[in-house]
N, C-alpha and C positions, 0 to 999 in steps of 0.2 A: 364793437358791441353788436354790429349787424349780423355777424356770423354765429353769435351765441344765441341761446334760447332767449326769447323776449322776457323782460322783467315785467311781472304782473303788478299792477297798481289798482287797488280797490277804490272805486268811487261809490260811497255809501248811498246809493240811490237805485231805484228801479225805473227811473225816467230815461228812456232811450235817447231823448234829445240831449240831455245833459251828458250822457256817456259819449255820444258822437261828438259833441262840442269839445269836451276835454281831450278826446282822442285826436281831433283835428289840430288843436293847439300844440299838443305834445309831439305829434308827428313832425312838425316843422322845427322843433327845438331839441327834442330828446328822442332820436330814433331808437327803436327797439323796445319801447315801452308799450305794453298792452293794457288798456284800461278795461277792467271788468266790474260789473255791477253786482248788486246783492243777489240777483237771480242766478248768478254764476258761481256762487259759493254756498257752502252748507248754511242753513238758517241758524241764526244765533239771537239771543235776547237783545232787544234794542232798548236802551235807556230812554225813558220819556224826556222830551225836550223841556227841561225845567230851568234852564239857564235864564239869567236876567238880561243877557245880551245875546246878539247874534253870534259873537265870537265864542261865548261859552257853549251855546247849543251846537255849533259846528264842531268844537273840540270834543264834546260828549259823543257825538256820532262817529267821529274819526277814531277816537280812542277805542270805542266798542269794536269797530271794524278791524283795527290793527291787532287788538287783543285776541279776537275770535279767529282770525284767519292767518295771522302771522305775516301778513302782507303790509307794506306801506299803504296807508289809507288816507283818502281825501274825502271831506264832507263839507257841505255848505249849509248855511241857514240864511234866509232872507225874508224881507217884508217891506212894508211901506211905513214911513215915518212922516206924519202930517204936522206941519208947523202949528196950525191953529189948535191942534189937539196935544200940544206939548210933546210931540214925537211919537204919539200913539197912532195906530195900533202896535207898531214896532214888532217885538217878538210874538205878540198875540195875533198877528195879521191873519194867520190861517184859521184861527178860531174866534175871531172878533165877535161874531154873532152868537157864540156859544156852541156851535156845531162845527167841528174840525173839517176844513176843506169845502165848506158850503160857499162857493164863490159868489153866487147870486145873493145869498143872505148877508154875507160879509160886506159886499159892495153896497147893497141897499142900506144897511145900517150906517156905513160911513157917509154915504150921500145924505142921509137924513140928519146926521150929526152936523154936517157942514151946510145945511140948507140955508141958514141965515148968515153965513160967512161970505163977505163980498169977494169978488173975483181976485182982487189984488192981494188978498190974504189967504189964498188957497194953495200956497206953496207946499211942496212935499218932496220926498226923495225915496226912491227904492234903494234899499241898502242890502248888501250881501257880504257875509263873512265866509271865507273859504279856509279850511284848516287842513294841514298835512300832519299826520302822526305816524311815526315808524315804530315797529316792534321794539327797536332799541331805545325808544324814549325821546326821540327828537320830536318837538312840537313847534309848528310855525302857523301863524294865522295872518291873512291879509284881509283888508276890508275896503270895499269901494262903494260909492254912492252915485246914483243917477238922478240928478235934480230935474224937477218939473213942477207941474201943478195939477190939481184935481179939478176936472170939469164937472158939469152938473148932470150930464146924461151919458150913458154908455155909447161908445162908437167902436166898431171893428170886431172882428171875430178870429183874429190870428193868435191872440194871446189867451191868458187865463188869469185867475185872481183879479187883481185890481187894474190889469192892463187896459181894459176898455175905458177907464175914467182917468187915465194918466197921460198927460201931454208933456213929453220931455222938453227941456229948455232948447230953444232954437228951432223947434218944429211946430207944425200946426196940426199934425196928425197924432192920434193916440198910439201908445205902445202896441195896442192890438190891431192897428192899421198898418204897421210896418211889416215888411216881409221877414220871414224867420232869420235869414242871413243878416239883414241889416239890424234887426233887433239883437241878435247875438253879438254883433260887433260893438253896439252902443251900450248894451244893458249893464246893469250893476253886476250880474253874474258873469257876463262875458268879460268885463273889466277885472273882476276878482280872479277868475280862472286864469286870465292872461298874466296877471301879476304873480300868481302862484307858480306858473310854469318854470321860471328860472329858479325858484326855490326848490321845486321838485328835481330839476336837473342837477343842482348843486348837491342836494341831499343824496340822491342816488349815486352820483359820482363819488361821493365821500364814503359810500358803502354803508 
């Protein structure tokens, strides 16, 4: 495979960190695969994330990518599920405050909703579903969770979203206080991407 032209794999994102992370994981397991993002392909209509689960949203995005580009496509969807809120915000994490992607407003609303919840009941998990869809119709999804708890005030500046208020199990620092490499290794997305790599390898090898 090394002498042939690289196989292109679409990762349906414009996030350079995600692209580099998946490329690193694939380099060690599936040599000859080039991960490309949405900025490297012709623009195409992207279906709104209307799924009821992380897996459904990841599949929506991966199907769009495979259909539009003719490439095998990977997509992920993630968020935080808080025990005291019966698993919410869940798939609504990015727009919990009503404004998509407003991290400060989303986090402030979550902390307000948990203000009266005692520390021992502030358990939560970051959840990520990662999907692979091929133009030939193969569909695979893996899902991983990163358990921890929600603290009362933000700490750290390395992360985004709810990272500054999430302390992973076994640690005393927030996700936003971890260095990027350590966060990648531990995080829900890092775990999901790592679990998807052998699926990608087997799927590409099967043609």
